[in-house]
Structure formats: C-alpha cells, structure tokens
C-alpha positions in Angstrom: -20.3 -13.9 15.4 -20.4 -16.4 12.7 -17.5 -18.5 11.5 -17.5 -16.5 8.3 -17.2 -13.3 10.2 -14.4 -14.8 12.3 -12.5 -15.7 9.1 -13.2 -12.2 7.6 -11.9 -10.5 10.8 -8.9 -12.7 10.9 -7.9 -12.0 7.3 -8.4 -8.2 7.7 -6.4 -8.2 10.9 -3.5 -10.1 9.4 -3.6 -7.9 6.3 -3.2 -4.6 8.3 -0.8 -5.9 10.9 1.4 -7.5 8.3 1.3 -4.3 6.1 2.1 -2.1 9.0 5.0 -4.3 10.1 6.1 -4.7 6.4 5.9 -8.5 6.6 4.9 -9.1 3.0 5.3 -12.9 3.3 2.6 -13.0 6.0 0.5 -10.5 4.1 0.6 -12.8 1.0 -0.9 -15.7 3.1 -4.3 -13.9 3.3 -4.6 -12.8 -0.3 -6.2 -14.9 -3.0 -4.0 -15.6 -6.1 -6.5 -13.6 -8.2 -7.1 -10.7 -5.7 -8.3 -7.5 -7.3 -7.3 -4.2 -5.8 -8.7 -0.8 -6.7 -7.3 2.3 -5.1 -6.7 6.0 -5.4 -3.3 5.6 -7.0 -4.2 2.6 -9.3 -5.4 -0.9 -9.6 -3.7 -4.2 -9.3 -4.7 -7.7 -10.6 -3.4 -10.7 -8.8 -1.4 -11.3 -5.7 2.0 -10.2 -7.1 0.7 -6.8 -8.3 -1.1 -6.3 -5.1 1.9 -7.1 -2.9 4.1 -4.9 -5.1 1.7 -1.9 -4.7 1.5 -2.4 -0.9 5.3 -2.6 -0.7 5.6 0.5 -2.8 3.3 2.5 -0.4 5.1 1.1 2.6 8.5 2.0 1.1 7.9 5.4 -0.2 4.8 6.9 1.5 3.9 5.2 4.7 5.4 5.6 8.1 2.8 3.6 9.9 -0.9 2.7 10.0 -3.2 3.5 13.0 -6.4 1.5 13.1 -9.5 3.5 14.1 -12.3 1.0 13.6 -13.2 -2.2 11.8 -16.7 -3.4 11.0 -17.2 -7.0 9.9 -20.4 -8.2 8.3 -20.3 -11.7 6.7 -17.7 -11.8 4.0 -16.9 -8.0 4.2 -14.7 -5.9 6.4 -14.5 -2.1 6.4 -11.4 -0.8 8.1 -11.1 2.9 8.9 -7.5 3.8 9.6 -5.0 6.7 9.5 -2.2 6.3 7.1 0.6 8.2 8.7 2.9 9.4 5.9 6.6 9.9 6.0 6.0 13.6 5.3 4.0 13.8 8.6 0.6 13.9 7.0 -2.2 11.9 8.6 -4.5 10.6 5.9 -7.9 9.1 7.0 -8.5 6.1 4.8 -11.1 3.4 4.4 -10.4 -0.1 3.1 -13.2 -2.5 2.1 -12.0 -6.1 1.8 -14.1 -9.1 0.6 -13.1 -12.5 1.9 -13.9 -15.9 0.5 -12.7 -19.1 2.2 -10.4 -17.1 4.5 -8.7 -15.2 1.7 -9.1 -11.6 0.6 -10.4 -11.6 -3.0 -11.0 -7.9 -3.5 -9.9 -4.7 -1.9 -11.2 -1.1 -2.5 -9.4 1.8 -0.8 -10.5 5.4 -0.7 -8.7 8.5 0.7 -8.0 12.1 -0.2 -4.5 12.0 -1.7 -3.8 15.7 -1.5 -1.7 15.6 1.7 0.6 13.1 -0.1 1.1 15.1 -3.3 
C-alpha cells in the first residue's frame, strides 16, 4: 500500500469512527476547510456546513453505523456501510471520499432514502 493510500484509509477511518461516536471535533480534523459534500438530502460547502449536516443526521436519524467494506485506491475511498436509523431501518449506503494531503476534500453519498421517510 502506498503512503497516499495509507493517508486515504486513515482519513476515511477517522471520518466514520468519529461520526459513529459523535465526536465532531475529531471528525473536523480530517475535513479540508473547503470540503464539498453531495448527498441524498442535500449539499454542503465548507467544513462548517458539512459538520452541521453530519451532526443533524447523527442527532435526528442515525442510531449507529455498521461498516461493511472499504476499498481504497490512491486518493479515493469507497465505504459501504449500513446506516442504522432510530426508526429501526437499516439503510445500505455508499460514501465516496477524495483525500488530498491527508484531508477529505470531497464526499459523495448515495442511498435509498425511502426507509427514512
């Protein structure tokens, strides 16, 4: 594994562990100031909007996250996980994160939102 892949895996691991544990201070440490987020429920520009969106999901929708698989290739990590919702729904989700210099610069998330509505 290359040092870039190590940095990408580290950033993606911290992102998910911190989000699951609701440690948004730690999560912030792996997001670039100008991170761009694109997801099913909306987009976010910048670290503050991104953190606010993740806090919102953690506070109102998410019970926990269960990692299924992570694939890292260079600057990109694809993480497949189950978002376990407070309503009991299990929502299979994929997150594609791009990492530059150890920081996540862009995130795209895809899932079927129907179990959450």
